[in-house]
N, C-alpha and C positions, 0 to 999 in steps of 0.2 A: 714804201709809203713815206712821204716826206713829213717833216714837222710843219705845222701851220703857224706862221707868224703873221699876225694881223696888225698892220700899220694904219694909223689914222692921221690925216692932215687935211688941209683945206682942199687938196686935190683927190683925196681918197675917202671913200665911205667905209663904214665898219664892215668887216667880213664875218662878224658873228654877233649874236645878240643873246638876250635871255632865252630865246627859243633855241633848243638844242639841235634843231634841224640844220645841217650844214648848208652853206652856200654851194651852188653848182661848181664843181671842180675843186672844192675845198676838201678838208680831211674828213674821213669817216668818223662819226661821233656816236658814242654809245648812248642809248636812250637814258641811262642813268646819270649822264653827265650834263649838268645844267650850266651852260656856258654863260659867263658874265658878259656884259657889254664891253667892247674894246675901249681902253682908256683914251681920252681926248689927246693926251700927250704922253705916248709911250707905246709899248708893244704888248701883244698877247701871244702866248705860246701854248699850243695844245699838242700833247704827245701822241705818237701812234698808240693804238690799242695794245695793251699787254694781255696776251691770251693765256688761258689755262691756269688760273690761280686755284690750286687744289684746296679742298676743305682742310681747315686747321693749319694752314701754312702762313708764314710771315715772309713777305717779299719786299726787299729794298731794290728798286729798279733805278738805273741811271740812264738818262737820255741826253745825248749830245745834240743840241739843236742847231738850226741854221742861222741863229742870231750870233753874228760875229761883228764886233764893234770896231769901226775904222777910226774912231776917236774916243777919247775919254768921255764917259757918260755917267751922269749922276742920277741915281734912282732914289726917290723919296719914299715910295710906298709899294708894297706888293700885296696882291690879293689872290689867294689860292682857291682852286675849285677841283673837285674830284668826283668820280662816279661812285654811286652808292648802289648796293652795299660794298664794303671792303676798303674804301679810301681811308687813310689815316693821316698822312701829311704830305706836303710838297715843299721842298727847299730848293731855292735857286742858288747855284754856285757859278763861279766863272773859272776858267782854266786857260792857261797859255799853251797847254799841251793838247792841241786841237785834234779832233777825230772827225771822220766823215759825218756830215749832218745826217741825222736819222739813226746813228748808231745807238742801239738800245739793248741793255743786258742787265742781269743781276749785278749789282754793284760789287766790285772787288775791293778788298782792303787797300790794294796798291793804287786804286783810283783816287782815294782820299788824299794821297800825298800831293797830288797835283791840283786839288780843288781849293778855292778860296770862297768862303761863305758870303753870300749877300744877305738873304732873308727868306722867310717862308712861313708856313703855318698849315693848319688843317682847313677843312672845308669852310669857306666863308670867312676865314681869319684875315684881318687886315693887319699888316706889319709895317709900321711907319717908323723911319729913322727919327729918333727923338730930337726935339729942339731944332737947332740950326744944322744938324748933321745930315749927311747924305751917304748912301752906299755908292762908292765910286768904282766903276768898271773901267779898267785901263784899256787903252787902244790895243787892238789885236787880240783881245780876249774872246773866248767862245762861251756862250751861256750853256750850262748843264743843269738839268733838273734831276733831283733825287725824289722819286715818288714811291710812297710806302703803302702796302696793302696788307691788311689782316683779314683773312677769310674765316670768320667765325660761324659760317653757315655749313650745311651738309651738301652744298652744291658747288661744282666748279664754276668759277666766275671769270669774267674778263674785267680789266681795269683800265682806266684812262684818267689823265690829269691835265690840268692847265694852270697857268698863272698869268696875271697881269702885272707888268712892271710900269708904274707911273713915274715918269721922269720929273726931276725937280725943275721948276720954272726959274726965271731970272731971279737972282738974289745972291747974297753973300754967304754961300753955303760952305760948310766945313766938312771935309771928308772924315769918315770914320775909319781910322787906321787899323790894320791887322797886326796882332801881336802873337808870337808863338814862343813857348819855352819847350825845348825839344832836345832829343839826342838821336840824330840820324845814324849813329853807329850802333844803335841798339841791336842786340842779338839775345833772344830769350831762350835759355836752355830748356831741356826737357825737365819736367817736374815743377817743383815750387821754386820760385826765385824772386828777387827784388831788384828793381832798377832805381837808382837815386840820381837826381839832377840838382845841381846848385848853380844859380846864376846871380851875379851882382849886377844891378841895373846900371847901364852906362849913360842913361839920360833920364829925364823926368817923363812920366807917362800919366795922362789923365784918363784912367780906365773907367769905362761905364758898363762893361760886359765882360764876364769871365766864366769859362767852363773847363772841366777836366775832359780828357779824351784818352780812351783805350779801345781795344777791340775784344773779340770774343773770349780770349784766354785771360783777360784781366780779372783779378779777384778784388782788388782794392786800390784806390788812389787817394793819397793825402797831399794837400798843398798848404804850405806854411809861408806866410809873408812876414819878414822881419824889418822893422822900421825903428830906428833910434834905440836899438837893443831890445825892443819889445816884439815878441813873436805872436802873430794871430793866425789861428788855423782857419783857412778860407774854405777848405773842403775836406771831409772825411767820408769818402764815398765807397760803400760796398758796391762793387761794379755789377751791372746787369748789361748783357750784350746790346740791349735796345738803346742804351745810353750813347752808343757810337754815333747815332744820328739825332737823338733828342735827349741830351744830357741834362743833369741838374745845372743850374746857372745862378750867378749873382749879377744883379743889375743895379745901376745907380743913375740918378739924374745927371746928364752931362753937365749941367750947370753946377753940380756939387759932386764931382766924380771921386772915385777911389784913387787918390793921387799917390804915386810912388816917386821917389827922388833918387838921384845919383847916390850910390852907396847903399841903398836899400837892397835887400836880397830876397830870393824866393827859393824854396826847397820843395822838391817833388819826389814822392816815393810811390812806386807802382809795384804791386804784388801780382804775380802770375801763377796760374796752374796750367802748365803747358802739357796737354795730353794729345798733341797733334801727331806725335811720332817723328817730328823734325825740329831742328833749331829754327826759330822764327826770326828772320831779319826784319829790320824796320820796313814798315809798309804792311806786312802781314800782321804785325803787332806794333803797338805804339805806346808811348808814355809822353803825353803832351798836355800843356795848358794853352788854350786858345783864348785870346781876348780881343776886344775892340776898344779903341781909345780915341779921344778927341784930338785929331791931327791938325791943330790950329796953326802949326808952324810948317805944314806941308812937307814934312820930312819923310813920309812914306812908311810902309810897314817894316817891322823889325822882328827878327828872330834871334833868340839866344840858343845856339846849337852846341851842346856839349860844353857849355861855359863861354863860348865865343859869340859875339854879336855880329850880325850881318843883315843885309837888306832882305825883306820878305815880300 
């Protein structure tokens, strides 16, 4: 079953509407999925049906869509929709590690290494890049949806999700850049352990969004920012595995961002309880700070990996 991508232009009519009945030849749509109108300037993606969601289970599903962008594309707004009951959230990512369109499976920790977040939300949630910012998808990227289902009923359910991506119109848009503080040499031993990362900023960043990130063996993550000799604790998070896809966050108005300067530093501590029976390499477990910044100099994303800065 293919992913449905609905394009709209002067030459094309909408291939879906508020009526969940699919167009002839279109995707099968669950009765509980109330499909939004297709955006006037953008795309709509509807996933294949995810079957057999057992009672009392929590399912993070990843779908590699047939939306592959041949040129850099600016997204201003996303609007998510999901089948009910069971739908919890939809998040749009892009990846340069492309998979056959229609690939759909329970998300693996290693998948997250290749994903770059765009935006998303729950049923009916509108997520708009603030101010003059846009979420920029690079040329060659493939759109991936993470769709989450919580079955709190006593019946087995099927789930389905969709998202609208509204493109930015003409204007002087500023991309929202991706930031990562990470250590890709991470190896988490059995039992209790701690990972520590220190990074000195090599340039100024106008941060407007910041989150911690670990996986299921994480116990706690703290993040300290030091500026001018003064240290501020940004996060002191007792970890819950659900935070891997919907973590605590800090946001600022991009017009008044959380500015860091060359010479400022960030320290990250991640505590683990590894009862997996194996040493966990990076990907299976992580210790990361992800951020978004106002990229008004068009310098692109940056990552500090094990203390060294590189393009991200």
